[in-house]
C-alpha positions as CSV (number, residue, x, y, z in Angstrom):
1,M,58.6,70.1,171.7
2,T,60.2,72.3,169.1
3,L,61.5,72.2,165.6
4,I,64.6,74.4,165.2
5,V,65.6,75.8,161.8
6,D,69.1,77.2,161.2
7,D,71.5,77.8,158.3
8,A,75.2,77.5,157.7
9,G,77.5,78.9,155.0
10,S,75.7,82.2,154.4
11,G,78.8,84.2,155.1
12,D,81.3,81.8,153.5
13,L,82.7,82.2,150.0
14,L,82.2,78.6,149.0
15,Y,79.1,76.8,147.8
16,G,75.5,77.5,148.6
17,V,73.8,77.6,152.0
18,V,72.8,74.6,154.1
19,I,69.3,74.9,155.7
20,G,68.8,72.4,158.5
21,A,65.8,71.5,160.7
22,Y,66.3,69.8,164.1
23,H,63.5,68.2,166.1
24,E,64.4,68.4,169.8
25,E,62.0,65.7,171.0
26,T,63.2,62.9,168.6
27,G,66.7,64.2,167.8
28,V,65.9,63.9,164.1
29,F,67.9,66.3,161.8
30,K,67.3,66.9,158.1
31,Y,68.8,69.4,155.8
32,D,68.7,70.7,152.2
33,L,70.6,73.3,150.2
34,I,70.1,76.7,148.6
35,D,72.1,76.3,145.4
36,V,75.1,78.5,144.9
37,R,73.6,79.8,141.6
38,F,71.4,82.0,143.8
39,Y,74.6,83.8,145.0
40,Q,76.1,84.3,141.6
41,D,74.6,86.2,138.6
42,I,71.2,86.6,140.1
43,F,72.4,87.5,143.6
44,K,71.2,91.2,143.3
45,E,67.6,90.0,142.7
46,K,67.6,88.3,146.2
47,Q,65.8,85.2,144.9
48,Y,67.7,83.3,147.6
49,L,65.1,84.6,150.1
50,Q,62.2,82.9,148.2
51,E,64.3,79.8,147.7
52,S,65.1,79.8,151.5
53,S,61.3,79.9,152.2
54,R,60.7,77.0,149.7
55,V,63.5,74.9,151.3
56,V,62.3,75.6,154.8
57,A,58.6,74.7,154.0
58,Q,59.8,71.5,152.4
59,L,61.9,70.5,155.4
60,V,59.1,71.3,157.9
61,S,56.7,69.2,155.9
62,K,58.9,66.2,156.5
63,F,58.2,66.3,160.2
64,D,54.9,65.2,161.6
65,L,54.5,68.2,163.9
66,K,51.8,68.1,166.5
67,P,49.5,71.2,166.8
68,Y,51.1,72.1,170.1
69,E,54.7,72.0,168.8
70,S,56.5,75.3,168.0
71,I,58.9,76.2,165.2
72,H,61.9,78.3,166.1
73,I,63.7,79.8,163.2
74,C,67.0,81.6,163.1
75,Q,67.1,85.5,163.2
76,G,69.3,85.7,160.2
77,C,68.0,87.8,157.3
78,I,68.1,84.8,155.0
79,F,64.9,83.6,156.8
80,D,63.0,86.9,156.6
81,V,60.6,85.6,153.9
82,A,60.6,82.1,155.3
83,A,59.5,83.2,158.8
84,V,56.6,85.3,157.4
85,D,55.5,82.4,155.3
86,L,55.7,80.0,158.2
87,Q,53.6,82.3,160.4
88,K,51.0,82.5,157.7
89,A,50.9,78.7,157.5
90,F,51.2,77.8,161.2
91,G,50.2,80.9,163.1
92,E,52.3,83.7,164.6
93,E,52.1,82.1,168.1
94,R,53.8,78.9,166.9
95,V,56.7,80.5,164.9
96,K,59.4,82.5,166.7
97,R,62.7,84.0,165.5
98,I,65.5,83.1,167.8
99,H,69.3,83.0,168.1
100,V,70.1,79.4,167.4
101,E,72.9,77.6,169.3
102,G,73.5,74.2,170.8
103,E,72.9,70.9,168.9
104,A,70.9,72.4,166.1
105,Q,73.7,74.8,165.3
106,R,76.3,72.1,165.5
107,L,74.5,69.7,163.2
108,V,73.8,72.3,160.5
109,E,77.5,73.4,160.6
110,I,78.6,69.8,160.2
111,A,76.4,69.4,157.2
112,Y,77.9,72.5,155.6
113,L,81.4,71.3,156.2
114,D,80.6,67.9,154.7
115,E,79.3,69.6,151.6
116,I,82.4,71.7,151.0
117,R,84.6,68.8,151.7
118,N,82.8,67.0,148.9
119,L,84.1,69.7,146.6
120,G,87.7,68.8,147.5
121,Y,88.2,71.7,149.9
122,E,89.4,71.1,153.5
123,P,88.1,73.9,155.8
124,L,90.2,75.6,158.5
125,A,89.8,74.2,162.0
126,E,89.5,77.8,163.4
127,R,87.1,79.1,160.6
128,E,84.5,80.4,163.0
129,E,87.1,82.3,165.2
130,K,89.0,83.8,162.2
131,R,86.5,84.7,159.6
132,G,88.9,86.9,157.6
133,K,91.5,84.2,157.4
134,N,88.8,81.7,156.5
135,F,87.7,83.9,153.5
136,F,91.2,84.2,152.1
137,H,91.9,80.5,152.6
138,M,88.8,79.7,150.5
139,M,89.7,82.4,147.9
140,R,93.2,80.9,147.5
141,W,91.7,77.5,146.9
142,V,89.5,78.9,144.2
143,K,92.4,80.8,142.6
144,E,94.5,77.6,142.4
145,N,92.0,76.3,139.7
146,P,89.7,78.9,138.0
147,E,87.2,76.1,137.2
148,R,86.4,76.2,140.9
149,L,84.7,79.6,140.4
150,K,81.5,77.7,139.8
151,Y,81.5,76.9,143.5
152,A,82.0,80.5,144.7
153,K,79.4,83.0,145.8
154,S,80.7,85.3,143.0
155,G,77.7,87.6,143.1
156,W,78.8,89.4,146.3
157,P,79.5,93.1,145.3
158,R,82.6,93.2,147.5
159,L,84.3,90.5,145.4
160,K,84.6,92.9,142.5
161,N,87.6,94.3,144.3
162,Y,89.5,91.1,143.5
163,S,90.7,90.5,139.9
164,L,89.8,86.8,140.3
165,F,86.1,87.7,140.3
166,K,86.1,90.5,137.7
167,T,84.4,89.8,134.4
168,A,84.8,91.7,131.1
169,E,81.6,93.6,132.0
170,D,83.2,94.9,135.2
171,V,86.1,96.6,133.3
172,Q,85.0,100.1,132.2
173,V,86.4,101.3,128.9
174,F,86.3,104.6,127.1
175,K,86.2,105.3,123.4
176,V,88.8,107.8,122.2
177,V,90.7,108.8,119.0
178,C,94.4,108.1,119.0
179,S,96.4,111.3,119.2
180,E,98.9,110.0,116.7
181,C,97.3,107.9,114.0
182,G,93.7,109.2,114.4
183,I,92.0,105.8,114.6
184,E,89.2,105.2,117.1
185,C,90.2,102.9,120.0
186,E,89.3,102.0,123.6
187,V,91.3,102.6,126.7
188,P,90.6,101.3,130.3
189,F,90.9,104.7,131.9
190,Q,89.2,108.1,131.9
191,P,91.2,110.2,129.3
192,K,92.2,113.8,130.2
193,A,91.8,116.7,127.8
194,D,95.3,118.0,128.4
195,K,97.1,114.7,127.8
196,P,97.5,112.7,124.5
197,V,96.0,109.2,124.3
198,F,97.4,106.5,122.1
199,C,96.1,103.2,120.6
200,K,98.0,100.1,121.5
201,K,100.2,100.3,118.4
202,C,101.2,103.9,118.9
203,W,101.6,103.4,122.6
204,L,104.5,101.0,121.9
205,K,106.4,103.8,120.2
206,H,105.9,106.2,123.1
207,K,106.3,103.7,125.9
208,P,109.2,104.9,128.1
209,V,112.2,102.6,128.1
210,H,113.9,102.2,131.4
211,P,117.7,101.8,131.2
212,R,119.1,98.6,132.7
213,P,120.8,99.2,136.0
214,R,124.6,99.5,135.7
215,M,126.8,97.0,137.5
216,R,129.0,98.3,140.2
217,Q,132.5,99.0,139.1
218,G,134.0,96.7,141.7
219,R,131.8,93.8,140.8
220,R,132.3,94.1,137.1
221,N,136.1,94.0,137.4
222,K,136.2,91.3,140.0
223,K,138.0,88.2,138.8
224,I,136.7,84.7,139.4
225,I,139.3,82.4,140.7
226,K,138.7,78.7,140.3
227,R,139.9,76.5,143.0
């Protein structure tokens, strides 16, 4: 008799994370969510670990576990704090970290898919086999409507490589004095001592003008004959 705890959505761009608990003996499955806000502005603080422990404790309390029943919890790092807290509450001999598969894994995955479908997003059928394709599919869905950024785990550091997730704070600017008019201005690059730097107004005067491509002689003189 075992209660199995697993998660889904931790590595996905969209929404928060589903935490599910499956009781093997009765077939009862319950789940709750770690809100996506824990993966946004406060992601670096890793508060999602404490939230995971809170959600797990709440789920476990909903099952009337007998003293001889074990709790198996996924090995994923999202449960590092939760597992320790469970061991303190139930004893180390009753709480084990395992690789979750089978019915428990299937049910928690279904729960996550239902949640992101409720957002209006239709997940890829092969999302588990093609994680890279799945990520860009989700990102394109967010890009179609910037209001959907509120559903994305925008706190991931790697996302700063994409303009969609950059904020004004992410763009570094440098204060300089315009080489022509002498006013102080800001530029989005590291200025070099041996090259002039211009403000926006002066840059327009110095911006190189590229000549329009010339038409081929044959095409310019070609006559159009109407039929």
